[in-house]
C-alpha angles and dihedrals in degrees: 000000000000109000097196118159114241137193135177093279099046113040117143117199091234092053092048091051091048091050091049091052091050091048094049090047089061091071127226097282093055091042089057090051090049088054088051095053092041089057089063090217102143093192087070095050098078098054101022106048130069110204090219090059089054089054090053091046091052093045095051104030107029115125094019095102136358093232092058091046091047092049092051091049092048089053092048091050090049091047091052093047091050094041094241112169108242 
């Protein structure tokens, strides 16, 4: 799989298809948790995010887009601050 970063100005069809495959492979439960961390609403993190799902998101989607990477890092920072076992 080609893990090329993409943005609005530089999206190759192949990269978009590969990202879509990686996203679908997460499954609906992990996709919902990705939505939660992407929202940035920390009040939803405690009850709405499984740390194992974040690991999977990071493994499969890291380096695809800065916003995903930033959301994962924001969750990890929150988890550390709140002593959540990850």
